[in-house]
LUMSE-264720 format. One line per 8 residues: for each residue x, y, z of C-alpha. Coordinates in steps of 0.25 Angstrom, whole numbers. Layout:
<lumbas>
X:Y:Z; ... $
</lumbas>
This chain:
<lumbas>
-40:-96:18; -42:-83:26; -50:-72:20; -43:-60:14; -47:-47:22; -44:-32:19; -43:-29:34; -33:-39:41 $
-39:-38:55; -50:-47:49; -39:-58:46; -43:-72:50; -28:-76:51; -22:-65:60; -7:-68:57; 4:-64:48 $
0:-75:38; -14:-70:38; -10:-56:35; -1:-61:24; -11:-69:18; -21:-58:18; -12:-48:12; -8:-58:1 $
-22:-61:-3; -25:-46:-4; -12:-43:-11; -16:-54:-22; -29:-46:-24; -21:-33:-26; -27:-29:-13; -14:-23:-7 $
-21:-16:5; -27:-22:18; -30:-17:32; -27:-21:46; -37:-13:53; -34:1:48; -20:-2:44; -18:-4:29 $
-9:-15:24; -3:-12:10; 4:-22:1; 13:-17:-10; 7:-22:-23; 19:-19:-32; 10:-16:-43; 0:-6:-48 $
-14:-7:-42; -25:2:-46; -28:6:-31; -24:21:-31; -32:30:-39; -42:41:-38; -54:31:-38; -48:23:-27 $
-45:36:-19; -59:41:-20; -64:27:-16; -57:28:-2; -59:42:0; -69:44:12; -69:29:15; -65:22:28 $
-54:12:26; -64:0:30; -74:4:19; -64:1:7; -53:-9:4; -40:-6:11; -32:4:3; -21:15:6 $
-32:25:3; -40:20:15; -28:24:25; -27:37:18; -42:40:19; -42:36:33; -31:45:37; -37:57:29 $
-51:54:35; -46:54:49; -38:66:47; -51:74:43; -61:68:52; -52:68:65; -42:79:61; -31:71:66 $
-17:68:59; -16:54:53; -4:45:50; -3:34:39; 9:24:43; 14:16:31; 24:6:34; 30:-6:27 $
43:-11:21; 50:-5:9; 42:-7:-4; 29:-10:3; 22:2:-3; 23:12:9; 26:24:-1; 15:21:-10 $
5:20:1; 10:34:6; 9:40:-8; -6:34:-9; -10:40:4; -4:53:1; -12:53:-13; -25:49:-6 $
-24:60:5; -20:71:-5; -32:67:-14; -42:67:-3; -37:80:4; -38:93:-3; -32:107:-1; -24:118:-8 $
-11:112:-4; -15:98:-5; -10:96:-20; 3:104:-17; 6:96:-5; 3:83:-12; 12:87:-24; 23:91:-15 $
23:78:-7; 22:69:-20; 33:78:-26; 42:76:-14; 41:61:-15; 51:58:-26; 61:67:-18; 59:59:-5 $
60:46:-13; 73:50:-20; 80:53:-6; 72:43:3; 70:31:-6; 79:20:-12; 78:7:-19; 79:-5:-9 $
77:-20:-12; 63:-19:-8; 58:-6:-15; 64:2:-26; 59:15:-20; 60:12:-5; 58:24:5; 70:24:14 $
64:33:24; 52:34:33; 43:46:31; 30:52:38; 23:61:28; 13:70:34; 2:77:26; -4:90:33 $
-19:93:32; -25:106:36; -38:108:44; -45:107:31; -39:93:29; -31:98:17; -16:94:15; -7:106:18 $
6:99:19; 15:87:22; 28:83:29; 37:71:29; 45:66:40; 56:56:36; 64:46:45; 72:33:43 $
79:37:31; 88:26:27; 101:34:25; 110:22:26; 105:19:12; 114:31:7; 127:24:9; 123:9:7 $
112:1:1; 109:-14:0; 110:-22:-12; 100:-19:-23; 96:-5:-16; 99:9:-19; 102:22:-12; 92:33:-11 $
86:36:-25; 92:50:-25; 106:44:-27; 102:38:-40; 93:49:-45; 104:60:-44; 112:52:-55; 101:54:-65 $
103:69:-67; 115:70:-75; 117:85:-72; 116:84:-57; 125:71:-57; 136:78:-65; 136:90:-55; 137:81:-43 $
148:72:-50; 139:60:-49; 142:49:-60; 134:36:-59; 127:29:-47; 136:17:-48; 148:26:-44; 143:29:-30 $
145:20:-18; 133:24:-11; 124:19:-22; 122:4:-23; 123:-5:-35; 108:-3:-38; 108:10:-46; 95:10:-54 $
81:4:-51; 71:0:-62; 59:6:-55; 66:19:-52; 69:31:-61; 80:39:-55; 80:50:-65; 65:52:-64 $
67:51:-49; 78:62:-48; 69:71:-57; 57:69:-47; 67:72:-35; 71:85:-41; 57:89:-45; 53:86:-30 $
64:95:-25; 60:106:-34; 45:104:-30; 48:105:-15; 57:118:-18; 71:113:-17; 80:122:-25; 89:117:-37 $
101:122:-29; 97:114:-16; 93:102:-25; 107:102:-31; 113:102:-17; 104:89:-14; 110:82:-26; 124:86:-21 $
121:79:-7; 116:67:-14; 129:67:-23; 138:70:-11; 133:57:-5; 136:49:-17; 150:54:-18; 152:53:-3 $
149:38:-5; 161:36:-14; 171:42:-4; 180:30:0; 190:30:12; 203:23:15; 212:22:26; 221:35:27 $
235:33:21; 247:32:30; 254:43:22; 243:53:23; 247:63:34; 233:66:37; 230:51:39; 227:46:53 $
225:32:59; 213:25:54; 210:37:45; 203:37:32; 204:44:18; 196:46:6; 200:37:-6; 195:45:-17 $
192:60:-16; 183:61:-28; 170:57:-21; 175:66:-9; 176:78:-19; 163:76:-25; 156:74:-12; 162:87:-6 $
158:94:-19; 143:89:-17; 143:93:-3; 150:106:-5; 160:103:6; 175:104:6; 181:91:1; 192:90:12 $
182:93:23; 173:81:18; 185:72:17; 189:76:32; 174:74:36; 174:60:30; 187:55:36; 187:61:50 $
178:65:61; 178:75:72; 178:69:86; 176:77:99; 187:75:110; 184:77:125; 186:92:125; 175:102:123 $
180:107:110; 189:95:106; 188:88:93; 197:80:84; 197:74:70; 197:59:69; 200:52:56; 189:42:52 $
193:28:48; 189:23:34; 177:16:40; 174:29:48; 175:37:35; 165:29:27; 156:30:39; 157:45:39 $
155:45:23; 142:37:24; 137:45:36; 139:58:28; 131:52:16; 120:47:25; 120:60:33; 119:68:20 $
108:60:14; 99:60:27; 100:75:29; 97:77:14; 85:68:15; 80:76:27; 82:89:19; 74:83:8 $
62:79:17; 62:92:24; 62:99:10; 50:91:6; 43:94:19; 45:109:17; 38:108:4; 26:100:8 $
23:106:22; 17:120:24; 27:129:32; 17:130:44; 16:115:45; 32:114:44; 34:123:56; 23:117:64 $
27:103:61; 42:105:64; 39:111:77; 32:98:80; 43:89:75; 54:97:83; 46:95:96; 49:83:105 $
42:70:101; 31:65:110; 34:54:119; 32:40:112; 30:48:100; 16:52:103; 10:65:101; 3:72:112 $
-11:76:109; -14:91:107; -27:98:109; -23:109:98; -30:106:85; -21:103:73; -20:113:62; -17:102:53 $
-17:86:53; -8:76:45; -8:63:38; 5:57:40; 10:45:31; 22:37:37; 30:29:27; 39:20:35 $
47:7:34; 40:-5:40; 46:-14:51; 59:-20:46; 65:-33:49; 78:-36:41; 89:-47:42; 98:-36:47 $
91:-25:55; 98:-12:60; 95:1:66; 87:5:54; 77:-7:56; 76:-4:71; 72:11:68; 62:6:58 $
56:-5:67; 56:5:78; 47:15:71; 38:3:67; 37:-1:81; 33:13:85; 22:13:74; 17:-1:78 $
16:4:92; 8:16:88; -1:7:79; -4:-3:90; -6:9:100; -15:17:92; -23:5:86; -26:0:99 $
-29:14:105; -39:17:93; -46:3:95; -48:5:110; -52:20:109; -63:15:99; -68:4:108; -70:15:119 $
-76:24:109; -86:14:104; -89:8:118; -83:-6:115; -78:-16:125; -64:-19:123; -52:-25:129; -37:-20:128 $
-32:-25:115; -19:-34:117; -8:-30:107; 7:-32:106; 13:-19:111; 26:-15:104; 29:-4:114; 40:-11:121 $
47:-14:107; 47:1:104; 53:4:118; 64:-7:116; 69:2:105; 66:17:109; 65:17:124; 77:23:133 $
83:9:134; 79:5:120; 87:2:108; 88:16:102; 93:22:115; 103:10:117; 108:13:103; 109:28:105 $
117:25:118; 127:15:111; 128:25:100; 131:37:109; 142:29:116; 149:26:103; 147:11:105; 144:1:94 $
133:-9:90; 138:-20:99; 136:-11:111; 123:-7:106; 118:-21:105; 123:-25:118; 116:-13:124; 103:-17:117 $
104:-31:122; 107:-27:136; 96:-17:138; 85:-24:130; 87:-39:132; 75:-41:141; 66:-32:132; 53:-40:127 $
55:-35:113; 70:-38:112; 73:-52:107; 84:-59:115; 95:-65:108; 95:-80:105; 104:-89:113; 112:-92:101 $
114:-80:92; 124:-77:80; 134:-66:80; 125:-58:71; 114:-60:81; 123:-55:92; 123:-41:85; 108:-41:85 $
96:-38:94; 81:-41:91; 68:-34:94; 54:-40:94; 47:-29:85; 32:-30:83; 35:-35:69; 45:-46:73 $
59:-48:79; 70:-39:72; 85:-42:74; 93:-29:74; 108:-30:70; 115:-20:79; 126:-17:69; 126:-3:65 $
116:2:75; 125:12:82; 131:18:69; 117:20:63; 112:26:76; 124:36:77; 122:40:62; 135:47:63 $
139:59:54; 152:64:59; 151:79:63; 162:83:53; 153:78:42; 142:87:47; 151:99:48; 156:96:34 $
142:97:29; 139:110:35; 151:116:28; 144:113:14; 141:124:5; 128:116:1; 117:123:8; 109:110:8 $
120:102:14; 122:112:26; 106:111:28; 107:96:28; 117:97:40; 111:109:47; 105:102:58; 118:94:62 $
126:99:73; 141:98:73; 149:93:85; 158:104:87; 163:101:101; 163:110:114; 151:118:117; 145:117:103 $
145:101:103; 132:97:98; 124:85:102; 126:72:93; 116:70:83; 105:61:88; 106:46:84; 98:39:74 $
89:32:85; 87:45:92; 83:52:79; 74:41:75; 67:39:88; 64:54:87; 58:53:73; 50:41:77 $
44:48:89; 41:60:81; 34:51:70; 26:44:81; 22:57:87; 16:61:73; 10:47:71; 3:47:85 $
-3:60:82; -10:54:70; -20:43:67; -12:32:61; -15:24:49; -6:12:44; -2:6:31; 7:-6:31 $
14:-9:18; 18:-23:13; 28:-27:2; 23:-40:-4; 36:-44:-11; 51:-39:-13; 50:-40:-28; 41:-28:-29 $
32:-35:-38; 16:-36:-38; 8:-49:-35; 19:-54:-26; 17:-57:-11; 28:-63:-3; 23:-69:10; 36:-68:18 $
39:-54:14; 25:-49:18; 24:-57:31; 37:-50:35; 30:-37:32; 17:-41:39; 26:-43:52; 34:-31:50 $
22:-22:48; 15:-28:61; 3:-32:53; -1:-44:61; 0:-35:74; -9:-25:67; -19:-35:64; -19:-40:79 $
-20:-26:85; -32:-23:76; -39:-36:79; -37:-35:94; -49:-27:95; -61:-27:85; -58:-31:71; -70:-23:65 $
-76:-10:69; -86:-1:61; -97:9:63; -111:3:63; -116:9:50; -104:3:42; -105:-10:49; -120:-11:46 $
-118:-6:31; -107:-16:29; -114:-28:35; -129:-25:34; -131:-35:22; -128:-47:32; -141:-47:38; -156:-45:33 $
-159:-36:45; -149:-26:40; -149:-27:25; -155:-22:16; -162:-14:27; -159:-12:42; -170:-19:50; -179:-10:59 $
-171:-13:72; -158:-8:66; -163:5:61; -155:16:68; -148:5:76; -134:2:70; -129:-5:82; -140:-16:81 $
-138:-17:66; -123:-20:68; -126:-30:79; -136:-37:70; -126:-38:59; -115:-44:67; -123:-53:76; -128:-59:62 $
-114:-66:61; -110:-69:75; -114:-82:82; -125:-81:93; -116:-88:103; -104:-79:102; -101:-67:112; -104:-56:103 $
-97:-46:112; -84:-52:108; -88:-52:93; -92:-37:91; -95:-25:99; -104:-13:96; -99:1:98; -105:14:98 $
-103:16:83; -96:4:78; -97:-12:79; -84:-19:83; -81:-33:78; -71:-42:85; -67:-53:75; -65:-53:60 $
-73:-66:59; -86:-58:62; -82:-48:51; -80:-60:41; -93:-66:45; -100:-52:42; -92:-51:29; -96:-65:24 $
-111:-62:27; -109:-48:20; -102:-55:8; -113:-65:7; -124:-54:7; -117:-44:-2; -117:-52:-15; -133:-53:-14 $
-134:-38:-11; -124:-35:-21; -130:-44:-32; -144:-37:-29; -138:-23:-31; -129:-27:-43; -141:-34:-49; -150:-21:-48 $
-138:-13:-53; -136:-22:-65; -151:-22:-68; -150:-7:-68; -139:-7:-78; -146:-17:-86; -158:-9:-87; -150:3:-92 $
-144:-6:-103; -156:-15:-106; -163:-5:-115; -150:-3:-123; -148:-18:-124; -162:-21:-128; -162:-10:-139; -150:-16:-144 $
-153:-31:-144; -168:-28:-149; -162:-20:-161; -153:-31:-165; -164:-42:-163; -174:-34:-170; -165:-31:-182; -163:-47:-183 $
-178:-49:-180; -175:-57:-167; -187:-59:-159; -186:-55:-144; -194:-62:-132; -202:-51:-124; -196:-56:-111; -182:-54:-117 $
-185:-40:-122; -190:-35:-109; -180:-42:-100; -169:-34:-92; -155:-38:-95; -147:-41:-83; -134:-47:-88; -128:-55:-76 $
-140:-63:-73; -132:-73:-65; -125:-63:-57; -111:-69:-62; -104:-56:-60; -104:-60:-45; -102:-75:-47; -88:-79:-42 $
-87:-91:-51; -90:-82:-63; -79:-72:-58; -69:-84:-59; -73:-87:-73; -72:-72:-77; -58:-70:-70; -53:-82:-78 $
-57:-76:-91; -52:-62:-86; -67:-57:-88; -77:-49:-80; -90:-41:-82; -101:-51:-84; -112:-45:-93; -121:-57:-93 $
-124:-70:-86; -136:-79:-88; -141:-93:-91; -141:-98:-105; -144:-111:-113; -133:-116:-122; -135:-124:-135; -123:-133:-136 $
-118:-140:-148; -126:-152:-146; -139:-143:-146; -141:-145:-131; -145:-134:-122; -136:-131:-110; -138:-122:-98; -127:-112:-98 $
-123:-98:-91; -119:-87:-100; -110:-76:-95; -105:-64:-103; -95:-53:-100; -89:-42:-108; -78:-53:-113; -84:-67:-113 $
-97:-75:-114; -96:-87:-104; -104:-100:-106; -105:-106:-92; -110:-118:-85; -115:-111:-71; -119:-120:-60; -126:-111:-51 $
-128:-121:-39; -113:-124:-39; -109:-110:-43; -100:-116:-53; -96:-110:-67; -91:-119:-78; -86:-111:-90; -91:-117:-103 $
-86:-107:-113; -80:-92:-112; -84:-85:-125; -76:-72:-128; -86:-61:-133; -75:-56:-142; -77:-69:-150; -92:-68:-151 $
-96:-65:-166; -111:-66:-166; -124:-69:-159; -135:-77:-167; -150:-78:-162; -163:-83:-168; -174:-73:-172; -184:-79:-161 $
-187:-76:-147; -177:-86:-141; -164:-84:-133; -155:-92:-142; -142:-85:-147; -129:-91:-153; -115:-84:-150; -106:-85:-162 $
-91:-84:-159; -79:-82:-169; -70:-93:-164; -79:-103:-158; -92:-110:-159; -106:-104:-156; -114:-104:-143; -129:-106:-143 $
-136:-100:-131; -151:-98:-127; -154:-88:-116; -165:-79:-112; -155:-68:-111; -151:-69:-126; -155:-55:-129; -147:-49:-117 $
-135:-58:-120; -134:-53:-135; -136:-39:-130; -124:-40:-121; -116:-46:-132; -120:-34:-141; -115:-24:-130; -102:-31:-128 $
-99:-31:-143; -102:-16:-143; -93:-14:-132; -82:-20:-140; -86:-13:-152; -90:-26:-160; -104:-29:-165; -110:-42:-162 $
-117:-50:-173; -131:-54:-171; -139:-64:-180; -153:-67:-179; -158:-79:-187; -167:-92:-187; -155:-100:-192; -140:-99:-191 $
-127:-107:-190; -118:-108:-178; -107:-117:-173; -110:-125:-160; -95:-130:-161; -83:-126:-169; -84:-137:-179; -99:-137:-181 $
-109:-127:-188; -124:-129:-184; -137:-122:-189; -147:-117:-179; -161:-114:-183; -171:-107:-174; -186:-110:-175; -199:-105:-167 $
-208:-116:-162; -221:-115:-154; -215:-124:-143; -201:-129:-140; -198:-144:-143; -191:-153:-133; -178:-149:-140; -178:-135:-144 $
-164:-137:-151; -166:-147:-162; -155:-153:-171; -162:-151:-185; -150:-155:-193; -136:-160:-193; -130:-146:-190; -143:-139:-187 $
-152:-136:-175; -165:-129:-173; -168:-121:-161; -183:-120:-157; -189:-108:-150; -202:-104:-145; -207:-90:-148; -208:-81:-136 $
-216:-68:-133; -209:-58:-142; -206:-43:-140; -212:-37:-152; -208:-23:-151; -193:-24:-154 $
</lumbas>
C-alpha cells in the first residue's frame, strides 16, 4: 500500500488513482488539506473541525508553508509574507465546484490577513467587508442541488495595503452572474435568496402587493430550506445596506425592483383576438392585467407603455430616420418579458456590488483603480512592467467555478471552462518560469521541462478565427444555432484540440461540437448559443425604464444607449462573448501583475454529510481541477529544494557525523554537511549528479524516493532522540513531584507503622519505566478502551489463586489499571485484566519492608502483587483518588482476609524470617497462606 503524503509531488503512484487514494486516506484522518508543491488542496469535511482558531492562527504566523502541516493559513501567511518582503501584489486563486468550500476558504484567508495585519482602518475595513457579505449572498447566492448556499457568480476580492503594510481598503470585481436563474431553476433548486427573503417582512410585502412565494412563477417549487433562515437573512441584508450607507428610500426602491421582477413573471400572453382592432397578424396580448398593473406600479412606469414594450418592438427600416413598430408573437413576448427580468436583476446586482465597493474602498483608491480599469487591457491579459513604485499593493482573492463537464454543456460552460483554461495556462507558464529562474539563480544545470501546453486550446476559443468570434459573427448576421455550428466545424475541424465527429453519430450529437480541454473532452450542445450571446433586451424596454420616476431604476439603465435612428443611432450593446473576453483579459492582467497562490477545493460527496468520500465524484473533480497535471508539472524538475541550514537541521539526526554535534570538517561548511547527509542514503554506484544538485544556497533533490529514504532514517533516529529528551523531561517533572509524593506516602505509612526500605525511600519516581507511552501495541490497547495518559508502567509479580507467583506487567492510567502479559522480544501484549480505578475500594499492605500489596475492588475479586515500586504505585493511586475527590482506604496489618476468587475468601499472614524458604508463600491451612519476608535495610527517620 502506497504511503500517505502531505505533499503529493512525493506520491509513489503518480496517477489520478494515486491522488484519489492519498486524499481519501488524509480525509479519513480529518486531515482535509494537502499540497501539490505550493498548491493547497482542500476537501470539504462537511462537519465542524477545530482547525480555525486563534491558537492555530498564531502557530502559522511567520512560518513558511513547508514548516507546518498543510492549512489554508499556510497560503494566507505565504501571500502576506511575500507582500511584505517583496513589496509586490499577491493573488490567491480558489477554484472548485459548488459546495466544495471555496467561500469558507476565502473567509478564512480574509480572517487570517485581517488578524496578522494592523492599522487604523483595518478593523473598519474588515467589518465593512464582513457586513457586506450577507448582502452579496442575498443577491448572488441560491440553493442548488449541490449546495444550499451556492455562489452563482465569480468574484475577485482585492485588499489594499499601504506602504506600512496596513489594510486601507478593498474592492470586489464580479463576473459570470447566473442571471438565467432569475427566470428558471432546475428541480430542487431555488431562485436567488433575496426573492424569498422579501416575503418575511410583512410590512414590505404588503406595500409591494406580494402574497406568498407559491404564487409566483419565477420561483420554483422549493420555497424553504431547513438550513436557511430567510427572515434572519433579510434582517442581515437590510443591516448590510444600512452599514454601507444606502438610504431607506433607496432600499425601498431596491425592494420595488425585486417585487417588479416577481410580478413580471406572472404576466402571461396569448394570441391577439381577431375582433381586436389593434390586433395584428402573429401579435400577442396580455391575458391578465393584474400582474401588469402591479409590475408597472413597482417600476414607477406607465402601465400602457409597459404593455406596449412587452408586446411590440421598434425596428429600424432602411432610411436614416425610419423606424416602425412590429408586434411580438406570443413566443417573442415571453422572450421580452424574461429578458427584461434578467436585465433588471443583472443591473441591480451590478449596482449592489458598486455600492459595496464604494463603502470599502478609499476615494483616492477608487479614482486610481477606475482609471486603470477603463484603460485597454494589455495583450494576452498581461500587464507591462512599470518602473514607478507602487503607492499600495494588494492581495487578491479569486473565488471562481472550477471546470465544468455536465451531460448538457452550453455557452455558460464554455465561458467557465475558457477562464479555467486561461488560469491553467498562467499556472503552467509561471510555475515553469519560476522553476527555471531559480535554477539559473542557484547555478543548477537544467534541461527544458516538457509539459502539455494548453495555449492552442485557448486560441481555439478566443483567437480571430476562434469559437467566440465565430459566434459573434453568426449573431451579428442574425443567423441561428445551426449556422453557428456549421461555421465552427468548417473553420476548426483540423484544429488539434477540436475532436472530430465519429463516423456514426446520433441526431443529438449532430448538434454538438467537442473540445479537448486540459481537464478532459467536453461536448457542447449548440442549442441556445446565439440567443444567449445576443442577450437581447429590446430598445423600447430600455427606453421605458428611463421614463421611470424611480431614481434607482433610471440609474440602473443610465449606461444603456437607445437606438434612435439617423445620426443619433448608437452602436449595439456588445455581445456576451465580447464582454466576457474583456472581463477575463482585465482579470488576467491583474493576476499576471501578482504573485499567484492556488487553492483547489474538492467536494467529497453530494449528500453534504461528513465522513463520506465518494470515489467517482472526487475522481471527476481531480480531473476537472487538473490535479494530475499539477503534479506532473511540479515533478518535471526537482521534487525537493531547501536552503542548506533547513536541510541540515531537519536531517542531521540521520548521521553520527552531524548529530548531536557537527564534525569538525563540517563547521562553517553547510555544502559539505548537506552532501554528507544525502550521500549517506544513496548507493555508491549511482550517478549522483542525476539524483541531486548543490546550488548556491539550496540543495535540490530529483526523486521522491531519496526523500523517503531520508525520512525513514530520520523516523528511526527520532524516537531515540525523542525518548532521551522526554525521559529527561519526565525526570525533571518527577523530581518536582517526588518530595510531595514522598511526604504523602511517608505520612500515611508512618501513621500505620509501615516500615520502608532505605532504597525505596531514596529512589526517584519515574512512572512510565517501560516507555509504554510510545509503545504502538499499548496504544492499540488504550484506543480499544478509549483510554490515554499512562502514569505508570513496570514489571510486577502477581500471586495467583493457586498461590503461584507469575511475571506480569502493570500499567496505570487516570482511568484503568492494566494487568498485562508483555512479551518484549516479540513486542506483543496480551491483556489479562482491565481494572477500572473507579471500582477500586482499598489497598492493603504488610507492616514490613516488603513490596507486597493487595488491591480490593467493589465488584470483583482481589489482586495480589509484589513490586519494588509498591510505594510509587500506591502514591499514584492516592493522587488519582484525590483528583476525583475520593479518598483511598489504606490498611497496614500482619494479617487480613482477601478474595482470590469471587467465591473464596482466604486469610494471608505476613511473617519476618532471617532467610527465605524455597517457597516464600506457604499454604498454612485450608484457606490460609503465610507470606515470608526478609527484613531489609530500613529508613529510620520517617
